[in-house]
N, C-alpha and C positions, 0 to 999 in steps of 0.2 A: 400333691406337694403341700407340705405344711407351711403356712404363712409365718414369716419371720416375726418374732416378738419385738415389741417396741424397745425392750430393755435387753441388751446382750450380756449374758452372764459370763464371768471369767472362768477359764479353764483352771486357773490357779486356785479357785475355791476348793477343788478336790484336795489339793495338797494342804490347804489351810485346815481342813477337817482332821487330817492326819497329824498335823503339828499340834493342834489343840488337844488331841487325845494324848500325845506324847507329853505335853505340858502337864496334863492332869495326872498322868502316871508318875511323873517326877514329883509332883506335890504329895501324892500318897506315899511314895517311897520315902521322901524326906520326913514326913510326919511319923512314919513307922520307926525311923531311925532317931527320932527326937530332935530333928534339925529343920523344922519348918517355920517360916515366918509369913504372916499376912502383911502385905504392904499396900500403901495408897498409890494411886496412879502417878503422882508426881514425885515419887520417892527415888533417890539415887540408887537404883537396884544393882548397879555395877558393883557396889561395895559388898553386899551379902553374897552376890554371885561369885565374886573373886575370893570370898572366904569359904566357898562351897557350902553355903547355907541355902536351903530351898526357899522359894518365894511363890506365893499365889496372890491373886488380886480380887478382893471382895467386890470391887466395882465391876470387873469383868463378869464375875459370877452373877451380879445383879442384872447385868445386861442379858445374860442367858435366861434368867428368870423372866425378864420382860419379853424376850423373843419367843419364849415358850408360852406366853400369854397367861401366866399364872401370877402376875404381879399382885393383883388384888388379894389373892389367897395368902401368898407368902408374906406380903406386907401386913396383912391382917393378923398373922400370928404375933407380930411385934405389937400391933395395936391392942390386941386382946391382953397382952402382957402389961399394957399401960402406956405405951409410947404413942404420942400424938400423930395423927395422920398429916400434920403439917411438917413433920420431920422428913428430911431427904429420903426418897424412896429407895435409893441405893442402901442407905443405912438400915431402913426398915426391912428390906429384903434380906440383907445380911444377918441382922439380928433374928429375924423370923426363921431363917434357915438353920441358925444355931439352936433355936428353941425347938424346932420340929424338923430335923433333917430327913426323917423317913417320909415326910410329906412334901419335900422340896426337890427340885430337879437335881439329878446326880447325887441325891442324898446329902446335899450341901457340900461345902469345902472340907478338905481333911483338917483334922484338929491341929491348931497352931501351938507352937511352943513359945512364940514371941509375936508381938504385934508392933509393926514399925509404921509410924504415922509421920507424914510431912505436911505441914499446914500451908504449903505454897498454893494449894488449890482451894482450900476453905478451912474454916475453923471447926466445922462439924466433925471432921475426921477424928479429932482427939477424943471427944466425948463418945462418939460412936465406938471407937476402939476401947475406951474405958468400959462401955457396956458389954462388949464382947469379952473383955478381960474378966469381968465379974462372972460371966457364964462359963468360961473355959479355964480360968486360972492362969492364962498366959500373961506375962508382964508386958506393959506398954513402954515403948521408947519414942519420944518425940524428937524429930529432926526439925528444928525451928528455923524458919526463913521469914524474917520480918518483911512486911509489905513495903513495896517501893513506890514512892511518890515522885522521885527524881532518878537520875542515873545512879547506878551503883557506885558507892563510895568505898575507898580502901578499907575503912573500919568495918563496913558492912560485910565485905568479902572475908575479912579476918574473923569476924564473929561466926559466920557460917562455916568457915574452915575449922574452927574449934569444935563446931557441932559434928563435923565428920570424924574428928579424933574421938569425940565422946561416943559416937555410933560404933566405931571400931572397937573401943574398949567394952561397950555393952555386949557386942556380938562375941568378943573374945571371952568375956566372963560367962555369958549365958551358954555358949556352945563349945567352949574350949577351942575356938577357931583362931586361925592366924592369917593376917593379911601381909603378903610380901609384895614388894615393889614389882617383881617380875610377874606375879599373878595378876595384879591390878593392871599393869600395862597390857598384858595379854587380853584381859577382859575388855579394857577400854578400846583396844584395836578392833575386836570383834563387834563391840557395840557401835563404834563409829562406822564400820563398813555397812552394817545393817541400816543405820540412820541415813547414810549418804545414798544408798540405793532407794530407800523409802523417799528421800527428798527428790531424787531424780524422777521417781514415779509421779510425785505430786507436780513437779515442774512440767512434766510432759502434758499435763492437763491444760496448759496454755495453748496447746495445739487445737485447731478447729477441724473436725469435731473433736471434742475431748475424749480421750481413750478410757478415762475412768469417770464414773459418776459418784455421787455422794455415798450411796449404799455400798458401793465397791470399797471405798476408802474406809468407811466406818467398820467394815468387817475385816479388811486386810490390815488394819492398823493393830490388831490384837497382838501379834508377835513383837512388834516394835515397842509395845508397852510392857509386855510380860516376859519376854525372852531375850532382851538385849544382853549381849555378852556371850551368847551361845552360837556355836558354829551353824547349827541347823536354822537359826534365825537368818543368818547371812544367806544361806542357800535359798531360803524361801523368798527373800526379797530380790535375789538375782533372777529367780524364776518369774516373779511378778513383773520385774522391769523388762525382762525379755518379751513377755506377752504384751506389755504396754508398748514397747518399741515396735513390735510386729504390727500392732494396730495402727501406730502412727505411720509406718511405711506404707501400709495398705490403704490408709485413709479411712479406716473403720472406726466409727465412734462407739461410745458406750451405749448410746441410744440410737435408734434407727433413723430418726429424722430430727436433728438438732436445729431448733428455731430460735430458742431463747436460752441465754446463759445466766444463771443466778448464783449468788453466794448464799451459803447456808451458815447461820450463826447458832452455835450452841450444840448440846448433845442431841441425838435424834430420839424419836419415840421408838424404842426397840420393838415394841409390840406391833408397830405399824410400818416398819422400815421398808419392806418390799411393797406392801399395798400402796403406801403413800408415793414412793419414788417411781414405782411402775406406773401409777396413775399420772404422775407428772410427765413421765417419758412418753406416754401415749398422746400427750398434748404438745410434744416437741420441746419440753423443758428439760434442760440438762443443768447439773450443778458441778461445774469444773473445779470449784474451790469451796472450802469451808474453814471456819476459824478453829475447829476442834482438832482435826487430824494434823494440822500444821504445828501443833504444840510439841510434837516429838520430832524436832528437826535440828537439834544442836548436838554436835559430837564432842566427846571428851578427848582433848588432844593436848600436846605440848609436853614440856619437861615437868611442869608443876601440875600433876594430875589432881591433887586435892584442890588447888586453886581453880582449875577448870570445872571440877564438880561443883564447887561453891558458886561460881559465876553462873553456870547453866541452870542449876536447880533452884536458885533464888530469883532468877530473872524470867520466870515463866509468865505466860500470858495473863493468867488469873491472879498473879501476885502483884499486879500493877493497877493503876487507876483507869478511869473512863477514857482519858486522853489517849492512852496507849491502845485501848481497844478500838477507838475510832481510827487511829493511825493504821492499825493492822487491817481493818476492814477496807479502808481507803486504798491501801497498798494492793490488797488482793483484787479488788474491783478493777484497778488500773492495770495490774500485771496480767490478769487473766481475761481482760477485755469483756467484763460482765455487763449485762443489761439492767440488772437490779439485784435486790437481795431480800432474803427471807430470814427473819429473826424468830427463833422458837423460844418463847418465854416459858421456861420450865419451872413449874410450881415448886418442885423440890430443890432445884439448884439455884438458890438465891444469889450466891456469889457470882455465878455466870450471868444470871438474868438481870441483876441490879443495873438500873440506869439505861435499859434498852430504849425507852421512849426518847431520852435525850440523845443517845448515841445514834438512833435512827435519823433524827433531824440533822445532826452534825454531818453524818456520812452523806446524806442526800444533798446537803448544801455544798459539800466539798466536791462531790463527784458528778452531781446532776442526774443520778439514776434513782428511781423510786425504790422504796422498800415497804415491807409489810411485817407486822408482828402477829404471830399466831401463838395460841396458848395451849398448854397441856402438861404432860409429864413424861419422863423417860422410861419409867417402869410401870407406874400405876395408871392403868387405862381408865379408871373410874373418873379421872379428871381430864379426859380428852374428849372433846365434843367434835366429832368428825364433820358434822354439818357446818358448824361455826367456822372451823378451819377452812373448809372448802369455799365458803362465802368470801372469806378474806383473800384466799388465793385467787379466786375468780376476779376480784376487784383489782389485784395487781396485774394479772395477765391481760385484762381488758386494756391496760395502758401499753402493753408490750407486744401483743399479738395482732 
């Protein structure tokens, strides 16, 4: 009889592969029809989807590059072209794949006819898309969301609302597309259904043992990022939640023997995602919550859809200051009954990693649980020292096991 593995894989993963393939085909078809946009992860994708304009995500593609363990090679194409290795590895992987598609996974993303950037996640996206624009000839449109130091003010919402109107005008002019109230409402409903099912799956991780671990959420988050507003996205998250609910009823955890519950902060190292979290599972360490996947949890609702879009997409986690980050981590630690936290200091993602030393101290002071910072990158394995990471993880676990 085969011994059960420490980490239990989801059956839903098989459906995820099919959905990813479908999304890729949609992108190629849209490109061939001259109606494909590349969008950033924090972009209000419901708008182009409602206008029947295709979307693909360079950040998701860069994660594929990392998972295929070719980050150094593809990032290297951009570096050989003149870009610094200090630049975000998502950006380098994207630019590198445009420069040498035949030597990149899946031969790169299909050619875009427009590039849609939203700076609610970082400022790098605009220059990154400018670089891709120079290589592809696709025009760039910026959806501007000023950073928030305080609660959103009416004038702030109004400014972002005007940005939505400008976006619709750009898409109308570029693609001859039209946005109707009925189509936007339909897309918003489908988007909200998927987000709510995703949220229920995340909330289920408050259960002991947790039915989902970090790697599960990092992988199954892909459709809620890229396919919001599509019927098949709703179907996928219904299937996922059904499996999660089944695990809860049976008392089956994501890992075989849950002893310690930790919070993960930041993007994962895609090239190490199973090796790292499998290794932690073998030591009885589960990650029931993380700051990354919870970012896609707000639904577009109400009579004023433009206002809802403006409120949601300018109020995201990375568009706020350190106080908001500490608040979120404190909330997750308390809500999910966590024993500690692990912060991944990503060399590429400075916006996400900025202030982690200070945040670590604040969160420990507020919650009383210990934390550790490990360093590396999400795509470029050249700056990931596995031995150093394990040394710091060991130090944290000595306090908890």
